Every structure is written in structure tokens, then in C-alpha cells.
N, C-alpha and C positions, 0 to 999 in steps of 0.2 A: 741797415738798422735789424731787419729780421734775419739776417746772417750770424750776425753780432750777438743776437738773443740766442738763437738756436745753439750757436757755438758754446755760448755762456752756460746753458742747461746742461750742456755734456760735461762740461770744465766743472760745473758745481756737483753734479753727479760723482765724477771721478775724485773729486776732492773730498765729499763726502764718505766714498767708498776706503779712504785711508782711517783705519779704526786705531785710534789713538791707545786705548785699554790693551789692545793685543801687543802693538809696538813698545809701548811704555813697558809692561810687564816682562816682555822679552829682554830690554835694556836692563831693566833692572833686576833682573836674574829671579824674578817670580814666578809662582806656576801661572800657567794661561788663565785668563780670568774665565774661558770657555769650559774649563775642568774642575772648577772648585766652586764654593759659596753656590749662588744663584744660577751661575753658569752664562749669565749675562755677560759680555763685555764692554762694560760701562763704567762711569765712575763710583758709582756706590759700590759696587763687586769689587775695585781694586781698593776700595777705602776697606772692605771687610777682609782682605788678604792682609792687613796689617801696616799698610805703608801710606800715611797721611800724604808725604811727599809726592809718591807716585799718583795717588787719587788726585791731587792738585795739578798736577800736569797731564793728567788725561781729561779732567775737567778743562783745562784752558786749550788742550791739543784740540779736542772734539768741537769746542765753542769756535775756536781759530778758524778751522776748516770750513765752517758754516758761514763764518763772516767774511773771508777775504774773496769768494764768488760774487757775495751781494756788493762789496764794495767794487770792486771791479766793473758790477755793473753800473753802479752809480757813474764813475768815471767814463762810463760808453756811453752814458745819457738813457739809459732804459728808465722806462716809466715805471711809477711806483707799482704797479698790479704786474710788469714783467718781472719786477725784483721779487715780488711774492712767489712767482713761478719758479726763479732760480732758487729762492730759498727751500720751494718744497723738494726741487731736485735734490739739493744737497742734505736735507733729512732722507729722503728715498735712499740716498747712497750711503749714509750710516746705516740704517736698518737693514739693505740687501745690499752689501758692498761686493763688487765684482771681483776685489783681491782677496775676499775671504769665503768664498763659497756662497755667497748671498746670505751668509749669517752674521746679522751684525747686533747693535745695540738698540737701545729702547728711544733714543733719539733728542733725550731732555738739552743734553749740553749743545748739541748741534742748532736744537730749536733755539735756544737763547743766544746762539752766536747769530744766527740767520735775521734773529729778530732785533738784535742790537744792530745790525750792519740795514736792515731795512729802514729802522728808526728808532733813533737811541730812546725817545720815550716809551714806544712799546715795547722795545727790551727791556728798560729799566722798571716797568709795570711788571712786566712778568717775574723778574727777579725779585721785586718787593712784595710779591704775592707768594712767592715761593719761599721766602725768608720768613714770613709773618708767619705761615702754616707750619712750616718746619721747626721754626721756634716753639710753637706752642705746642704741638704734636709730636714732635721730634721723629716722624714718620716721612722719609724722601720721597717715597712713591705718592704720598696723597698730597703732599706740596706740590708736586711735579703734575698730577693729575688737577688739580683745582685752577693752577697758573696755565695750563694748558686748555682748559674749559673755558677760561677768560680770554683766551688768545683772539677767536675770532670777533669776540664783541669789542676788544681793545683795536683791533683793526678798524672795524665799523666806526668806532669812536673818534680814532686818532688820524686815521689815513683815509679809506675811502671806501664806501660800501662795495666796489668793484674788487677789492682787494679780500673779501669774506671768502670767497670760493677757495681759494689756494691754501688760506688760514686754516677754513674748517677740514680741509684735506690732510693739512699737517696736524690739525688735533685730532681728526678720527683714528691715524696711523698712530701716532703716539699712543692713543686710548686703547688701541686694539693690540700693540706690542705690551701694555701693562694688565692685560687681561687676567693672568696668573696672580699679580698684585691686587688686583680688584676683588678677587675671590678672597683672598687672605684679610684684606682689610674687611669686608664682610663677616667673616668668622672671627675676626679678633686677633689673627694670628702672624700679620705682616710684622717684620722686624723693625726695629727702631735704629736711628741713625747711629751707627757705630758698634752696633750689635750684631756678633756673626752669625749668619745663617746655618 
């Protein structure tokens, strides 16, 4: 079981390293998301490039690459705590992808995927929080930050206290990757959903 767990940590990181935004933009004939807009290879920046379809495919791709390793962990009989560590490695892979010079995205879509894989209720709560905040304020990063901050609490409430540590690390990584967004939010300069940066 330990070997399965260690092997799956590696698989999760490698899956996370497949950056959907970069791949989708190349297939769609769009500029690299790292060279335009916010420079972030993620769903929101692909949307700013003007292609809703490409943005949706990017979102799904980033979520699925996080979901699959966790589902495999379920199939292998890993514990809930082990699944949360697998989830963390998928998010780390997205943020620091070995295939793209360790320069990845901010991890929100992948976090959604891993949370849905770990537990549908915790993933559902994350999405609900994101949707409500996004609908009210029309700011993607604010919705992501609030949903992310809620994640360890959701883990404690819906899963077990032992899952909190990997979920806190996920939350801290996502928050750290949003440091520029946080600065713009504090100064009122953060773009709204659909607004070109």
C-alpha cells in the first residue's frame, strides 16, 4: 500500500504538470497565455484571450487532471488522508509543472478537480462558494480566494481533522500564487470576469 501511495504521488504530480491552458491555446491557434493578458496559464486568462470554448476546455482539463489521480487513489484503497496528499501533489504539479519549466498556473481549477475526487460534498461546497461570490462581485480571483480559504474548514467539517494539514498547504499555495491579485483587490484594480486586463 505504501508503494502504491508513493507511486500515486508521482503520478499526481506528473498529471498536474500537464498545463491545459498552454495545450488548449496551442491547439486553438491562440497566443500563449503566458505571453498576453495576466501572463498566467489558466482559465481566466484564456477567457481574456476571447475564446469562451477554449476557456471551458481549459477549466475542464485542469479539473480532470486533478480528479483522475484521486479517483485512482480511491480504487487503490487509499485512506482519506492519503487522498488529500495525492490531491496536494496534483496541485503542486499544476503550479510547478516539470513539462513547462516549473512555471504553471494558480491552481484553482485543479483544486476543484482534486476536491471533487476526494469528496463530492467538499468539492460541491467549494464550487458553490465560488459561484456565489463570483455572481455577486464578478471577480474571479476574489471568488477563488474565499473558496480556497474555506477549504481547510470544509475538510475539518466534512472529512476529518487529519485531512486539514494537506488542505491548509493547498490553500496557502493557492493564496501565494494569487499575491498579485490580492494587491489589486486591495487597491480596487482587479479586473472583473470577462474584462480584458
